[in-house]
Each structure stands twice: as structure tokens, then as C-alpha cells.
C-alpha positions in Angstrom: 364.2 236.2 -91.8 361.2 237.4 -89.6 359.4 240.3 -91.3 359.1 243.5 -89.3 355.8 245.2 -88.4 352.3 244.1 -87.7 349.8 243.0 -90.3 346.0 243.3 -90.0 343.3 241.9 -92.3 339.6 241.7 -91.5 339.6 241.0 -87.7 343.0 239.2 -87.7 346.2 240.6 -86.4 349.5 239.0 -87.2 352.7 239.9 -85.4 355.6 237.9 -86.9 358.1 239.3 -84.4 356.2 238.0 -81.4 355.0 235.0 -83.4 351.3 235.6 -82.6 348.1 235.5 -84.5 344.9 236.9 -83.0 341.3 237.3 -84.1 339.2 239.8 -82.4 341.8 239.9 -79.6 341.7 236.1 -79.1 344.8 234.0 -79.8 344.6 231.7 -82.8 346.7 228.6 -82.3 349.2 228.0 -85.1 352.5 226.2 -85.1 355.6 228.4 -85.7 356.3 227.1 -89.2 352.7 227.8 -90.3 353.0 231.3 -88.9 356.1 231.9 -91.0 354.2 230.7 -94.1 351.3 233.2 -93.4 353.8 236.0 -92.7 355.5 235.4 -96.1 352.1 235.6 -97.9 350.7 238.7 -96.1 353.8 240.6 -96.9 352.8 240.5 -100.6 348.9 240.6 -100.6 347.4 240.1 -104.1 350.7 239.0 -105.5 351.8 235.5 -106.5 354.3 234.0 -104.1 355.9 231.0 -105.8 356.4 227.7 -104.0 360.1 228.1 -104.4 360.1 231.5 -102.7 358.0 230.2 -99.9 360.3 227.2 -99.3 363.4 229.5 -99.3 361.7 232.0 -97.0 360.3 229.6 -94.5 362.6 226.6 -94.5 365.8 228.7 -95.3 368.6 226.3 -96.0 366.8 223.3 -94.6 365.7 220.5 -96.9 362.0 220.5 -97.6 359.7 219.8 -100.5 356.2 220.7 -101.6 354.7 218.2 -99.3 355.9 220.2 -96.3 354.6 223.4 -97.8 351.2 221.9 -98.7 350.7 220.6 -95.2 351.5 224.0 -93.6 349.4 226.0 -96.0 346.5 223.6 -95.1 347.1 224.4 -91.4 347.0 228.2 -92.1 343.7 227.8 -94.1 342.2 225.8 -91.3 343.1 228.4 -88.7 341.8 231.3 -90.8 338.6 229.8 -92.0 336.6 231.7 -94.7 336.7 235.4 -95.2 333.6 237.5 -94.5 332.9 237.4 -98.2 332.9 233.6 -98.2 336.2 233.2 -99.9 339.5 231.5 -99.0 342.1 233.9 -97.7 344.8 231.9 -99.6 344.3 231.2 -103.3 346.2 228.4 -105.0 347.8 229.3 -108.3 348.1 225.9 -110.1 351.7 224.7 -110.6 353.0 228.0 -109.4 352.3 229.0 -105.8 349.9 230.9 -103.7 348.3 234.4 -103.4 347.0 236.1 -100.3 343.5 237.4 -101.3 342.5 239.8 -98.5 343.4 243.5 -98.1 346.2 243.9 -95.6 347.1 246.9 -93.5 350.7 247.1 -92.3 351.8 248.9 -89.1 355.5 249.5 -88.9 357.2 249.8 -85.5 358.4 253.1 -84.2 362.1 254.1 -84.3 364.2 253.5 -81.2 364.9 256.3 -78.8 368.6 256.8 -77.7 367.6 255.5 -74.2 366.1 252.3 -75.6 369.0 251.8 -78.0 371.4 252.1 -75.0 369.5 249.7 -73.0 369.4 247.3 -75.9 373.2 247.5 -76.2 373.6 246.6 -72.6 371.3 243.6 -72.9 373.1 242.4 -76.0 376.5 242.7 -74.3 375.1 240.7 -71.3 373.8 238.0 -73.7 377.2 237.9 -75.4 378.9 237.5 -72.1 376.5 234.7 -71.2 377.2 233.0 -74.5 380.9 233.1 -74.0 380.5 231.5 -70.5 378.3 228.7 -71.8 380.6 228.2 -74.8 383.4 227.3 -72.4 381.2 224.6 -70.9 379.7 222.7 -73.9 378.0 220.1 -71.8 375.8 222.9 -70.3 374.7 223.9 -73.8 373.8 220.4 -74.9 370.2 220.0 -76.1 367.8 218.3 -73.8 367.2 214.7 -74.7 364.0 213.8 -76.4 362.4 210.8 -74.6 359.4 210.3 -76.8 358.7 210.5 -80.5 355.6 209.9 -82.6 356.1 208.8 -86.2 353.2 210.1 -88.3 352.1 208.4 -91.5 354.3 209.6 -94.4 352.3 211.4 -97.0 352.1 209.9 -100.5 352.8 212.8 -102.9 352.6 210.5 -106.0 349.5 210.1 -108.2 349.9 206.3 -107.8 347.6 205.3 -104.8 349.4 202.0 -104.5 352.4 203.8 -103.1 350.2 204.3 -100.0 351.3 200.8 -98.9 354.9 201.8 -99.4 354.6 205.0 -97.4 352.6 203.2 -94.7 355.3 200.6 -94.6 358.0 203.1 -94.2 356.1 204.6 -91.3 355.6 201.3 -89.6 359.2 200.2 -90.0 360.4 203.5 -88.4 358.0 202.9 -85.5 359.5 199.5 -85.0 363.1 200.7 -85.4 362.9 203.6 -83.0 360.8 201.5 -80.6 363.8 199.2 -80.2 365.7 202.0 -78.5 365.2 201.4 -74.8 365.4 205.1 -73.7 362.9 206.2 -76.3 359.1 205.9 -76.1 357.4 205.5 -79.5 353.6 205.3 -79.8 352.4 202.2 -81.7 351.1 201.9 -85.3 347.4 202.0 -84.4 347.7 205.3 -82.6 350.0 206.9 -85.1 347.7 206.0 -88.1 344.8 207.7 -86.5 346.2 210.9 -87.9 346.7 209.7 -91.5 345.2 212.2 -94.0 344.5 214.7 -91.3 346.0 218.2 -91.0 346.4 219.1 -87.4 348.6 221.3 -85.2 351.5 219.1 -84.0 350.9 220.5 -80.5 347.5 218.9 -80.4 348.8 215.6 -81.8 351.6 215.7 -79.3 349.2 216.2 -76.5 347.0 213.3 -77.6 349.9 210.9 -78.0 351.9 212.2 -75.0 355.1 212.8 -76.9 357.8 215.4 -77.0 358.6 215.3 -80.7 356.9 214.4 -84.0 358.5 212.9 -87.1 356.5 213.6 -90.3 357.4 213.4 -94.0 356.4 212.6 -97.5 357.3 210.2 -100.3 357.2 210.7 -104.1 357.8 208.0 -106.6 359.4 208.5 -110.0 359.9 205.2 -111.9 362.1 202.9 -109.8 363.2 205.8 -107.6 361.7 207.7 -104.8 362.3 210.9 -102.9 361.7 210.8 -99.2 361.5 214.0 -97.2 361.4 213.8 -93.4 361.5 216.3 -90.5 361.5 216.1 -86.8 359.9 218.9 -84.8 359.6 219.5 -81.1 356.0 219.6 -79.9 356.3 222.3 -77.2 357.5 225.1 -79.4 357.6 223.7 -83.0 361.4 223.9 -83.0 362.9 222.3 -86.0 365.3 219.6 -84.8 366.2 217.9 -88.0 365.2 217.4 -91.7 366.6 215.7 -94.7 365.7 214.5 -98.2 366.7 211.2 -99.7 366.7 210.3 -103.4 367.1 206.5 -103.8 366.2 203.3 -105.5 363.0 201.7 -104.2 364.8 198.5 -103.3 367.1 200.4 -100.8 364.2 201.4 -98.5 365.8 199.5 -95.5 369.0 201.6 -95.8 367.0 204.8 -95.9 365.0 203.7 -92.8 368.2 203.1 -91.0 369.6 206.5 -92.0 366.5 208.3 -90.8 366.4 206.4 -87.6 370.0 207.1 -86.7 369.6 210.8 -87.7 366.6 211.1 -85.4 368.5 209.6 -82.5 371.3 212.0 -83.0 368.9 215.0 -83.2 367.1 213.8 -80.1 370.4 213.6 -78.2 370.3 209.8 -78.0 372.4 207.1 -79.4 372.4 203.3 -79.8 374.0 202.6 -76.5 370.6 201.9 -75.0 369.5 199.6 -77.8 369.7 195.9 -77.0 369.3 195.1 -80.7 371.4 197.4 -82.8 370.8 195.3 -85.8 367.2 196.6 -85.9 368.8 199.5 -87.8 369.4 197.2 -90.7 370.5 198.0 -94.2 370.2 196.0 -97.4 367.5 195.7 -100.0 364.0 194.4 -100.1 361.7 193.4 -102.9 359.4 196.4 -103.2 356.3 194.3 -104.2 356.9 191.9 -101.3 357.2 194.9 -99.0 353.9 196.3 -100.3 352.1 193.0 -99.8 353.4 192.7 -96.3 352.0 196.2 -95.5 348.6 195.3 -96.9 348.7 192.2 -94.7 349.5 194.2 -91.5 346.7 196.6 -92.3 344.2 193.8 -92.7 345.4 191.9 -89.6 344.9 195.0 -87.4 341.1 194.8 -88.1 340.8 191.5 -86.3 337.9 190.0 -88.1 337.9 186.6 -89.8 337.5 188.1 -93.3 340.3 190.6 -92.7 342.6 188.0 -91.3 342.1 185.7 -94.3 343.0 188.7 -96.6 346.1 189.3 -94.5 347.2 185.6 -94.9 346.8 186.0 -98.6 349.0 189.2 -98.6 351.7 187.6 -96.4 351.8 184.5 -98.6 352.2 186.7 -101.7 355.1 188.6 -100.0 356.8 185.3 -99.2 356.3 184.0 -102.7 358.1 187.1 -104.0 360.8 187.0 -101.2 361.1 183.6 -99.5 363.5 185.1 -96.9 361.3 188.0 -95.8 361.1 187.3 -92.1 358.4 189.9 -91.2 355.9 188.2 -93.5 356.3 184.9 -91.7 355.8 186.7 -88.4 352.6 188.2 -89.9 351.4 184.8 -90.9 352.0 183.5 -87.3 349.9 186.3 -85.9 347.1 185.5 -88.3 347.0 181.8 -87.5 347.1 182.6 -83.8 344.0 184.7 -84.2 342.1 182.3 -86.4 342.0 179.8 -83.6 340.7 182.1 -80.8 337.2 181.6 -79.4 335.9 184.9 -80.8 337.1 184.4 -84.4 336.5 180.7 -84.2 337.5 180.1 -87.9 339.2 176.8 -87.3 340.2 174.6 -84.4 343.3 175.9 -82.5 344.7 172.4 -82.7 344.9 173.0 -86.4 345.8 176.7 -86.6 348.3 177.0 -83.7 350.8 174.5 -85.2 350.8 176.7 -88.4 351.4 179.8 -86.2 354.3 178.1 -84.5 355.9 176.9 -87.8 355.6 180.4 -89.3 357.1 182.1 -86.2 360.0 179.6 -86.2 360.7 180.2 -89.9 360.8 184.0 -89.2 363.3 183.4 -86.4 365.4 181.1 -88.5 365.8 184.0 -90.9 366.0 186.8 -88.3 366.7 185.6 -84.8 366.2 189.1 -83.4 362.8 189.9 -84.9 360.7 191.0 -81.9 357.4 190.4 -83.6 358.3 186.8 -84.3 359.4 186.1 -80.7 356.1 187.6 -79.5 354.0 185.5 -82.0 355.7 182.3 -81.0 355.3 183.2 -77.3 351.5 183.9 -77.9 351.1 180.4 -79.4 353.0 178.9 -76.4 350.9 180.8 -74.0 347.7 179.2 -75.2 349.4 175.8 -75.6 350.1 176.0 -71.8 353.8 176.1 -72.2 354.1 178.8 -69.5 357.9 179.0 -69.2 358.4 179.3 -73.0 355.7 181.9 -73.2 357.2 184.1 -70.5 360.7 183.8 -71.9 359.6 184.6 -75.5 357.6 187.6 -74.4 360.4 188.9 -72.3 362.8 188.4 -75.2 360.5 190.3 -77.5 360.3 193.2 -75.1 364.1 193.2 -74.7 364.4 193.6 -78.4 361.7 196.2 -78.7 360.4 197.7 -75.5 357.9 199.8 -77.5 356.1 196.9 -79.1 352.5 197.2 -77.7 351.4 193.7 -78.6 354.2 192.1 -76.6 353.2 194.1 -73.5 349.5 193.2 -74.2 350.3 189.5 -74.4 352.6 189.5 -71.4 349.7 191.1 -69.5 347.7 188.0 -70.5 350.3 185.7 -69.2 350.5 187.6 -65.8 346.7 187.6 -65.5 346.4 183.9 -66.3 349.0 183.1 -63.7 347.1 185.0 -61.0 349.4 188.0 -60.9 346.7 190.6 -61.2 348.4 193.8 -60.1 351.4 193.1 -62.4 349.0 192.3 -65.3 347.2 195.6 -64.9 350.5 197.5 -64.8 351.7 195.7 -68.0 348.5 196.3 -70.0 348.7 200.0 -69.0 352.2 200.1 -70.6 350.6 198.8 -73.8 347.9 201.5 -73.6 350.6 204.2 -73.0 352.4 203.0 -76.1 349.3 202.8 -78.2 346.9 205.3 -76.6 344.4 205.4 -79.4 344.2 201.7 -80.1 340.7 200.3 -79.5 341.9 196.7 -79.1 344.5 197.7 -76.5 342.0 199.9 -74.6 339.5 197.0 -74.6 342.1 194.6 -73.3 342.8 197.0 -70.4 339.2 196.4 -69.4 339.5 192.7 -69.9 342.5 192.5 -67.6 340.7 194.6 -65.0 337.8 192.2 -65.4 340.1 189.2 -64.7 341.3 191.1 -61.6 337.6 191.3 -60.5 337.7 195.1 -60.7 334.4 195.1 -62.5 333.4 198.8 -62.1 336.8 199.9 -63.5 336.4 197.4 -66.3 332.9 198.7 -67.2 334.2 202.3 -67.2 337.1 201.3 -69.5 334.7 199.6 -72.0 332.4 202.6 -71.9 335.4 204.8 -72.8 336.1 202.5 -75.8 332.5 202.7 -77.0 332.5 206.5 -76.8 335.2 206.4 -79.5 333.4 203.7 -81.6 329.9 202.8 -80.4 329.9 199.8 -82.8 333.2 198.3 -81.7 332.4 194.6 -81.4 335.2 193.6 -78.9 334.2 196.5 -76.6 330.5 195.5 -76.7 331.2 191.8 -76.1 333.5 192.5 -73.1 331.1 195.2 -71.7 328.3 192.6 -71.8 330.4 190.1 -69.8 331.4 192.7 -67.2 327.7 193.8 -66.7 326.7 190.2 -66.2 329.3 189.8 -63.4 327.6 192.7 -61.6 324.2 191.1 -62.2 323.2 194.1 -64.3 321.5 191.8 -66.7 319.5 194.1 -68.8 322.5 196.3 -69.6 324.5 193.1 -70.3 321.8 191.9 -72.7 321.5 195.3 -74.5 325.3 195.3 -75.2 325.4 191.6 -76.2 322.4 191.8 -78.5 324.1 194.6 -80.4 327.4 192.5 -80.4 325.5 189.5 -81.9 324.2 191.7 -84.6 327.6 193.2 -85.5 329.3 189.9 -85.4 326.9 188.4 -87.9 325.7 186.1 -85.2 329.0 184.7 -84.2 328.5 181.4 -82.2 330.9 182.6 -79.5 329.0 185.9 -79.0 325.7 184.0 -79.2 327.1 181.7 -76.4 327.7 184.7 -74.1 324.3 186.1 -74.7 322.8 182.7 -74.2 324.5 182.5 -70.8 323.2 186.0 -69.8 319.7 185.1 -70.8 319.8 182.1 -68.5 321.3 184.1 -65.6 318.6 186.8 -66.0 315.9 184.1 -65.8 315.0 184.1 -69.5 315.4 180.3 -69.9 313.3 180.1 -73.0 315.4 182.7 -74.8 318.6 180.9 -73.6 317.4 177.6 -75.0 316.4 179.2 -78.3 319.9 180.5 -78.8 321.5 177.2 -77.7 319.5 175.4 -80.5 320.7 178.1 -83.0 324.3 177.4 -82.0 323.9 173.6 -82.5 322.3 174.4 -85.9 325.3 176.5 -86.9 327.6 173.7 -85.8 326.0 171.4 -88.4 327.6 173.3 -91.2 330.7 175.0 -89.7 333.2 174.8 -86.9 332.0 176.2 -83.6 334.5 176.4 -80.7 333.6 173.9 -78.0 334.3 176.6 -75.4 331.2 178.5 -76.7 328.9 175.9 -75.1 330.5 175.9 -71.7 328.9 179.1 -70.4 325.3 178.3 -71.6 325.2 174.9 -69.8 326.9 176.3 -66.7 324.3 179.2 -66.5 321.5 176.7 -67.1 322.7 174.7 -64.1 323.8 171.6 -66.1 327.4 171.3 -64.8 327.9 167.8 -66.3 327.4 169.1 -69.8 329.5 172.1 -69.0 332.4 169.9 -68.0 331.8 167.7 -71.1 332.3 170.8 -73.3 335.3 171.9 -71.3 336.9 168.5 -72.0 336.2 169.0 -75.7 337.7 172.5 -75.4 340.8 170.9 -73.7 341.2 168.5 -76.6 340.9 171.4 -79.1 343.6 173.2 -77.0 341.2 176.2 -76.8 342.6 179.5 -75.7 339.8 179.6 -73.1 341.6 176.8 -71.1 344.6 179.1 -70.6 342.6 181.6 -68.6 340.2 179.4 -66.5 342.5 179.6 -63.5 341.6 183.3 -63.1 338.4 183.8 -65.2 335.5 184.8 -62.9 333.0 183.4 -65.3 333.8 179.8 -64.2 333.6 180.4 -60.5 330.5 178.1 -60.1 332.7 175.2 -61.2 335.7 175.7 -59.0 334.6 173.4 -56.2 334.3 170.4 -58.5 337.2 168.0 -58.6 336.9 167.8 -62.4 337.8 171.5 -62.5 341.0 170.9 -60.4 341.9 168.1 -62.7 341.7 170.5 -65.7 343.9 173.1 -63.8 346.5 170.4 -63.2 346.6 169.3 -66.8 347.0 172.9 -68.1 349.7 173.7 -65.5 347.6 176.1 -63.6 347.0 176.5 -59.8 343.7 177.0 -58.1 342.9 180.7 -57.4 
């Protein structure tokens, strides 16, 4: 029930009836539910308001728990700031509730005049008539469908920090589940997890993610059981679309995920008719320890460094040891082995790592033939193995199963770029960016695809955008240096690449790019110095053959450049998949040896 009257404290003015909060006459943004929490507290200044009373007053008969209340009290505190005396307006009474600490003045509304009362009666009668008309036509009164939902990280309300992996896993699984609904857009994991541990107005989050509704919730563990509370709110007005609380055994997490997913679709005015893979809303049980190890693995894999990927492999292997039929863990392994063999990571030859990726992806699909991540991982391996038809079919199948999977869009953009379909590639990578708008790797790959399409100025601008978010982002610096070099802006290229070399702990692949740029800039001595360093590193560890191609090409030694290209071909380097479109190798295109390489990799001259 909305309290009557207007409440004033210090220079704040709260009007619950109009649902407004102002300070010095200026509006203070606060979501509707947080306004209700504030209204319930200011009604009883100086008195204890218990958590139970607040939950009843604000959430009425809806299911909610202390996690919901804590989040909204935090929003109120953030909006109010400190009092002129340097104290919080809201005091926490441990284990009991909250107390509003400021002096509050209440202004009650005036009584109604007969004229106003009569006018109000007319309006009410008109509203009643309108309601009766609409009630006879239910389809007109149907809620507008929600076309986009962000799943925010569920809050761990337990003292056990290890439950973070469980709550993160629940979040990620819901993202994957809802993303499988063709008519629903769901931002990817990377973007959603940008808001973990942050208290923000859902309108701001919705604006940054470009969604109509937000799902948030909490999880509390008690022995072998857990309580999950979830709620779906509309961004535009904070309207509460749905909420529920689930008390279950930990092993039944899949069933709870399915229940939440189906409830959200119903609340959003959607159903499973537009879902090619209805089985994504799966039930059953899962080993909770295996589930936790899998989530640790995904968290590490997303960092995309050699050390993090090796930690991810260890986590996925532990998950498989605990549950040999856990398909997502095999898909995670496939993703890791795919990355270990790339030129940048360069941890082991792709001729060794890629077969491991293919085997793991196939094992995942043998267990779950409709796992989108496994189809995408297998297609990624096929892409860099030059099996173009299998790569395209696998990526299309992955997107059919989960149109909201950003990685599948990203890798399909690679396929299109490598095949010379530049405009389509740019459109596809933009879809990935739309689905994961805060992901640095996706934003960087937008620039990379623009680079391949020889739109260098746009690529540079994209990389600069990435680096405004994280100035030390290795992938962004590396790609920016390459793009500057294509524009002959050599000093800017060198500045970016020298920083990338430092951040990469002198990765041979990044050294190779800087070595090339030194040569192109006329700094031959510096180029030869780095080339000697790369050979020295190669004495004790694996260095991708592709790393030597650029330096020799820039130094004008095309024979040695082709010799290293041949070694890269034998290694089945991922670089060979992109030479058909990659501007860097333009100086070699007129040579018949280059055309022979294109033929052997199934590519056509550009």
C-alpha cells in the first residue's frame, strides 16, 4: 500500500504517491521498488522497521528474501549519500532490520472538495467502463512481449565463498538456456558479469546492455540444500513481472534452471514454439562438485592467457573425473585446446592441440548432440583445419541451437572474413557485439574483422574504444599496432606494440609483429635484434612458425618468408586459414608459391 502524504528530510522531498524523490528540486533517480523501501522507512523515523515488515510492505505477497531487501536498501543508501552530519540516513540494526536516522517532516494532502470528488467519480466510472470493454477482448489486454532479457549474476548469500562458483554457474546456464529461444535476445556471460558485486539502478544496467527486462536473484546454501530466489523486472518502469523462491537439493540444479527459464518465458509473453532446441530446458541431476569445477574452468578460459587456459583445462578435467558424462566440460576442454594452438597463445603446435580439441568436442556431442558450445568448438577446429564446409555447417548448427551464443557469431564472422565475404563478416561480428556489448574480446574482434575488410580507420577507432575501457588490454594493443602499421603510422604502431610486448611477457608472436613494424619503419637494426631474440626463445620452447613470416617479409627476404610459411602449413597454423584475406601478406600475393598455398588450404586468390 502506497503511503499518503509527502515526506521531507534535509533537502530531500519524497512523494510516494507520485513515486518521486527530489533533492533541492532536482530529481533523484531511484527504481520503484527502492522508492517503496525508502517510503516504508521514512514513515517511522527513528523506529526499528524489521526485515519481515519491510518485505511484507514492499513485496506484498510476492516471494522475496533478504537478498532482495539488502540490494534495494543499498540502492537507497547510494541515492541518498551521507547526511549533512556525515552519517548514513539508514542505520542497520544487526539481525533485526533498519532504522531511518534523519528527522522527517510530513505534509498530508488536503481534503477533497465536492467538485473534485464528483470529477473523480466520473473518471472512475469512465475507467470502469474502459476496463469492461477491454475485458471482453482479452487479446487487447495481453502484456507486451519482452524481446530481450539480461541475466545478472546471482548473489551468493551464504558465508561459504565457494558457492560463488555455483551461483555463477546458475547464471551462465540461464544465459545459455534463454539464449536458445530464437525470439529472445540475451546478452552474453562476459557482459552480464560486468555487474557482479555492483549495486546499480536496473534502468542504467538495461541501458548499457540494451535490454527490456532484467533477471536477478540470490542463492543461499544450507547443508545439501539451497534456496534460490529470482525476480524479473521490466527496465522501463521497474514493473515486477515475476518472482519465485525454490528450496531444493543441490543436485537438482538443472531442474530449477529449467523451471526458472520456463517461468521467465511465460512472464515475458513468450513460449518454446520459437526454440529449435527445446531440450535445452533440461531437467535431471548434476554432480555439484563437477558443476563447480566446470564453472571455474569457464571463468579461467574467458581470460584467454596461457596460464589461465591451463588452469581451465585442469578444472574441466576434474569435472570430467567426477562426472564422466558431463558434456559441457568436454566442450570446455575443446575450447581450451583450440586456443592453446593459436599464434598468439603459442603454447603448443596446433598439429598437436587441435586433434585434442576435436576429440573433446566429439565426446561432448556423443553425450549431448544438441550442445551448441560443442558444435561451435568442433567447427572452430575445422575452420583452422581448412575443412570449410564442415566449419560452416557446424557454426550454423550451433547458432540454430542457440542464436544468442556470442562465440558462434564471432567464429562464423571469422569464416566469412577468411572466405572473402567482408560485408557479411562485419554484420556477423556486430551481432556478437550486440549480444555481448561489454566483452573486450568481442569488441577487439570487431576491429579485427574491419581490418580484414581493409577498413583501417574504423578498425583503429574500434581498438581505441577497447583501450579506453582497459588501456592494458593485450589483444587490443596488439591489433591496434597492426592496424596502425597498415596505415604507415609506424611510431603509433611501435608505441602500441612495445606496450603489448611488455604485457605479454615478451610473447614471440607479439615480438614478431613488433619486429616487422621496426623493419617497415626503417629501423632494421632493432628488427634484427628482435629476430635474434625470437630464435633464442625458440631454443628452449615452442615458437609458432607463423611468427617468423612477417619479420622476413618486412625485411625483404621473401624466400625465408615462404620457408616459414611452409613450416606454418605443416604445423596447420591458424594463420594459414586467413592468408587469403589478410592484408599483411599482400607483398607475397604475386608469387606463384603463394597461390600454391591458397590452393592447398582451399582458398581462392583475393
